C-alpha positions in Angstrom: 3.7 0.9 10.9 4.2 4.6 11.9 7.1 6.5 10.5 8.0 7.2 14.1 8.3 3.4 14.7 10.4 2.9 11.5 12.8 5.6 12.5 13.1 5.3 16.3 12.0 1.9 17.6 15.1 0.0 16.4 17.7 -0.1 19.2 20.6 0.4 16.9 19.2 3.9 16.0 18.6 4.9 19.6 21.0 6.4 22.1 22.9 3.9 24.2 20.7 4.7 27.2 17.5 4.3 25.2 18.8 1.1 23.6 19.3 -0.4 27.0 15.8 0.7 28.0 14.1 -0.7 25.0 15.7 -4.1 25.5 14.4 -4.5 29.1 11.3 -6.3 30.0 8.6 -4.0 31.3 8.1 -6.2 34.3 11.8 -5.7 35.2 11.7 -1.9 35.2 10.4 -1.9 38.8 7.8 0.8 38.0 5.5 1.9 40.8 3.1 4.8 41.6 4.4 5.7 45.1 7.1 8.3 45.2 6.3 9.6 41.7 4.4 12.7 40.3 1.7 10.2 39.3 1.1 9.5 43.0 0.3 13.2 43.6 -2.2 13.1 40.7 -3.9 10.0 42.1 -4.1 11.7 45.5 -5.6 14.8 43.8 -8.3 12.6 42.4 -9.0 11.1 45.9 -9.3 14.7 47.3 -11.7 15.6 44.6 -13.8 12.5 45.3 -13.8 13.2 49.1 -14.7 16.9 48.6 -17.6 15.8 46.4 -19.1 13.5 49.0 -17.6 10.2 47.8 -15.9 8.0 50.3 -15.0 5.3 47.8 -11.4 5.5 46.6 -10.7 3.2 43.7 -7.4 1.5 43.7 -5.0 2.7 41.0 -2.3 0.4 39.5 0.0 0.5 36.5 -1.0 -1.4 33.4 -0.5 -1.3 29.6 -3.2 1.3 29.1 -6.0 3.3 30.7 -9.0 1.2 31.8 -11.1 -0.5 34.3 -11.4 -4.3 34.0 -15.1 -5.0 33.1 -17.1 -4.8 36.3 -14.1 -4.3 38.6 -13.8 -0.9 40.4 -10.0 -0.3 39.9 -8.1 2.1 37.7 -5.4 0.9 35.3 -2.9 3.6 34.4 -0.4 3.4 31.5 3.0 2.3 32.9 4.9 5.0 30.9 3.3 7.7 33.0 5.3 6.5 36.1 8.7 7.5 34.7 9.9 10.7 32.9 12.1 8.8 30.5 9.3 6.5 29.5 7.0 9.5 29.0 9.4 10.9 26.4 9.8 7.6 24.7 6.1 7.2 24.3 5.8 10.4 22.3 8.8 9.6 20.2 7.9 6.0 19.3 4.2 6.5 18.7 3.9 10.0 17.4 1.3 10.7 20.1 2.5 12.7 23.0 2.2 11.2 26.5 -0.6 12.7 28.6 0.2 15.9 30.4 -0.6 16.3 34.1 -3.9 18.0 33.3 -4.8 15.3 30.7 -3.8 12.6 33.2 -6.3 14.0 35.7 -9.0 14.1 33.1 -8.4 10.4 32.4 -8.3 9.6 36.1 -11.7 11.3 36.6 -13.1 9.3 33.7 -11.8 6.0 35.0 -13.1 6.9 38.5 -16.5 7.2 36.8 -16.2 3.6 35.5 -15.1 2.4 38.9 -18.0 4.2 40.7 -20.4 2.6 38.2 -19.0 -0.9 38.9 -18.6 -0.4 42.6 -22.3 0.2 43.1 -23.6 -1.8 40.1 -25.4 1.2 38.7 -25.4 -0.1 35.2 -27.8 -2.9 36.4 -30.4 -0.4 37.6 -33.3 0.6 35.4 -32.8 4.3 35.9 -29.2 4.1 34.6 -30.3 2.1 31.6 -33.1 4.6 30.8 -30.6 7.5 31.1 -27.5 6.1 29.3 -28.6 2.9 27.5 -27.9 -0.8 27.7 -24.5 -1.6 29.2 -24.6 -4.9 27.3 -24.5 -3.4 23.9 -21.3 -4.3 21.9 -18.2 -2.4 22.9 -15.8 -1.6 20.0 -12.7 0.5 19.8 -14.0 2.2 16.6 -17.0 4.4 16.9 -18.6 7.1 14.8 -19.1 10.3 16.8 -21.7 13.0 16.1 -19.6 16.1 16.8 -21.1 18.8 18.9 -24.2 16.7 19.9 -25.9 18.3 22.9 -26.9 14.9 24.1 -23.5 14.3 25.5 -21.0 16.1 27.8 -17.6 17.1 26.5 -14.6 15.9 28.5 -12.0 13.7 26.8 -11.2 15.0 23.3 -12.9 13.1 20.5 -16.5 13.1 21.8 -15.6 10.1 23.9 -19.0 10.0 25.7 -20.5 8.7 22.5 -18.4 5.5 22.4 -20.6 3.4 24.7 -23.2 3.9 27.5 -20.5 3.0 30.0 -18.3 5.7 28.7 -21.2 8.1 28.5 -21.7 7.7 32.2 -17.9 7.9 33.0 -17.6 11.1 31.0 -20.7 12.6 32.7 -19.3 11.6 36.1 -15.9 13.2 35.2 -17.6 16.5 34.2 -19.7 16.5 37.4 -16.5 15.8 39.4 -14.2 18.4 37.8 -13.7 21.4 40.1 -15.1 24.5 38.6 -16.8 22.7 35.7 -19.9 24.8 36.1 -21.9 22.0 34.6 -25.3 23.3 35.7 -24.9 26.5 33.6 -22.9 25.0 30.6 -25.3 22.2 30.0 -28.5 24.0 30.9 -31.3 23.3 28.5 -29.5 20.4 26.8 -30.3 16.7 27.0 -26.9 16.1 28.7 -28.2 17.9 31.8 -30.5 15.0 32.5 -27.5 12.7 32.7 -25.6 15.1 35.0 -28.5 15.3 37.3 -28.7 11.5 37.4 -25.0 11.4 38.5 -25.7 14.1 41.1 -28.5 12.0 42.6 -26.5 8.7 42.4 -23.6 10.3 44.3 -25.9 11.7 47.0 -27.4 8.3 47.4 -24.3 6.0 47.2 -21.4 8.3 48.0 -21.3 7.7 51.7 -22.0 4.0 51.8 -19.6 1.1 51.2 -19.4 -0.3 47.7 -21.4 -3.4 46.7 -18.2 -4.7 44.8 -14.9 -4.7 46.6 -12.9 -6.8 44.0 -9.5 -5.4 43.1 -8.7 -7.9 40.3 -6.2 -6.2 38.0 -6.1 -6.6 34.3 -2.6 -6.8 32.8 -0.7 -5.3 35.8 2.8 -4.0 35.0 4.4 -6.8 37.0 3.0 -9.3 34.4 4.1 -7.5 31.3 6.9 -9.9 30.6 7.9 -8.5 27.2 10.6 -6.0 26.2 9.7 -2.4 25.6 10.7 -2.6 21.9 8.5 -5.7 21.4 5.6 -4.0 23.2 5.9 -0.9 21.0 6.1 -3.0 17.8 3.1 -5.1 18.8 1.2 -1.9 19.7 2.0 -0.4 16.4 0.9 -3.5 14.5 -2.3 -3.6 16.4 -3.2 0.1 16.1 -1.9 0.9 12.7 -3.1 -0.3 9.3 -2.5 1.4 6.1 -5.5 3.5 5.0 -6.9 3.1 1.5 -6.3 6.3 -0.4 -6.9 7.0 -4.1 -4.0 8.3 -6.2 -6.0 11.5 -6.6 -4.7 12.5 -3.1 -1.4 13.5 -4.8 -3.3 16.1 -6.8 -4.9 17.4 -3.7 -1.6 17.7 -1.9 -0.1 19.6 -4.8 -3.0 22.1 -4.5 -2.4 22.3 -0.8 1.4 22.9 -1.2 1.9 24.7 -4.5 5.2 26.3 -3.6 8.1 25.8 -6.0 10.8 26.5 -3.4 11.2 26.5 0.4 11.2 23.8 3.0 10.1 20.3 2.5 6.3 20.1 3.1 6.8 16.6 4.5 9.3 17.9 7.1 7.1 20.9 8.1 4.1 18.5 8.5 6.3 16.1 10.5 7.4 18.9 12.9 3.7 19.7 13.5 2.4 16.2 13.6 1.4 15.9 17.3 -0.5 19.2 17.3 -2.3 18.5 14.0 -3.4 15.0 15.0 -4.4 16.1 18.5 -6.6 18.9 17.3 -8.2 17.0 14.4 -9.0 14.2 16.9 -10.5 16.7 19.3 -13.0 18.2 16.8 -13.8 15.2 14.6 -13.6 12.3 17.1 -11.6 10.1 14.7 -9.3 7.8 16.6 -5.8 9.2 16.9 -4.2 6.0 15.7 -6.3 6.0 12.5 -5.2 9.7 12.1 -1.6 8.7 12.7 -1.8 6.1 9.9 -3.4 8.6 7.5 -0.8 11.2 8.4 2.0 8.7 7.5 0.4 8.2 4.1 0.2 11.9 3.5 3.8 12.4 4.6 5.0 9.7 2.2 3.0 11.2 -0.7 4.2 14.7 0.0 7.8 13.5 0.2 7.5 11.5 -3.1 6.2 14.6 -4.9 9.0 16.8 -3.4 6.3 19.3 -2.3 7.6 22.6 -0.8 6.3 25.3 1.6 7.6 28.8 1.2 8.6 30.4 4.5 6.1 33.3 4.3 3.3 30.7 3.6 4.0 28.3 6.4 1.2 29.3 8.8 -1.4 29.6 6.0 -0.4 26.1 4.7 -0.6 24.5 8.1 -4.1 25.9 8.6 -5.0 24.5 5.2 -3.5 21.1 6.1 -5.5 21.0 9.4 -8.7 21.7 7.4 -7.7 19.1 4.8 -7.1 16.5 7.6 -10.4 17.4 9.3 -12.3 17.0 6.0 -10.8 13.5 5.4 -11.5 12.5 9.0 -15.1 13.7 8.8 -15.5 11.8 5.5 -14.2 8.7 7.2 -16.6 9.1 10.1 -19.5 9.4 7.8 -18.8 6.9 5.2 -16.0 4.6 6.5 -13.7 5.8 3.8 -11.2 8.7 3.5 -11.8 8.8 -0.3 -14.7 7.0 -1.8 -14.0 5.5 -5.3 
């Protein structure tokens, strides 16, 4: 369980307002998209689709996470994005900051790619399979990315296009759709250009005709999330977090990383920079943020147990070193499945 969860998820440690919020059922919060800033972002997506020659507008609804139900052309949006207080709570209770407006638009474009794929059953067509692969291949949350591969576009951090052929298409669609992406120039002379050109042809062919699939069946809509917020976050933490296996030698590594004899607690400095470090290591290594979050917890506990220090004049240098250290561990995990091989 994340240190954030240990410290903040229990109602008795929260403010009175937050305590009341955590004890409410999600379905009772009366969350909705209309009238919120989220509605403006969804409408921005619709304008981008229309300006790109796509008449299809996938229905957006609030759910427990981003996603399209398999084969259904709708967009599920995390419920916490519909309320400013819940956005703040998400970052505090998970250690992973809620999506900004620009990030939300990136995810909306990605999910619109899934929806377009499903609406016109592109994944069943031979050209799609030859371009992206078999849709039927196993879909797992964990995947090992090949950073900087020119075979894939770059959109959502973490080399997300490499997760599955369906995500490869959705990411390619999102890059094609993004205003000013300049994809023709950026991806010129790369294998990814073939995929972008397929999207371009598919939209010219299907963009103006009614979808083959009109189902709007929603997966885990917010109205059916009949659990309290604190229970939801506890369940989410237990599902996403497991303690990584680290060798005791990691203590020696951290002592080299933070050799100071005086100054601020290294654990506290790392904690203050947690969101930035995890986000950037995820961006460039592709390792899942929740795995990184668990790794970060273990490093914090070790640094605290050893009473490691950071001298004020060395703070930036040590944070750069910490980022490199985290990236090295993450890369080792991506390659071998272990942070530290015994």
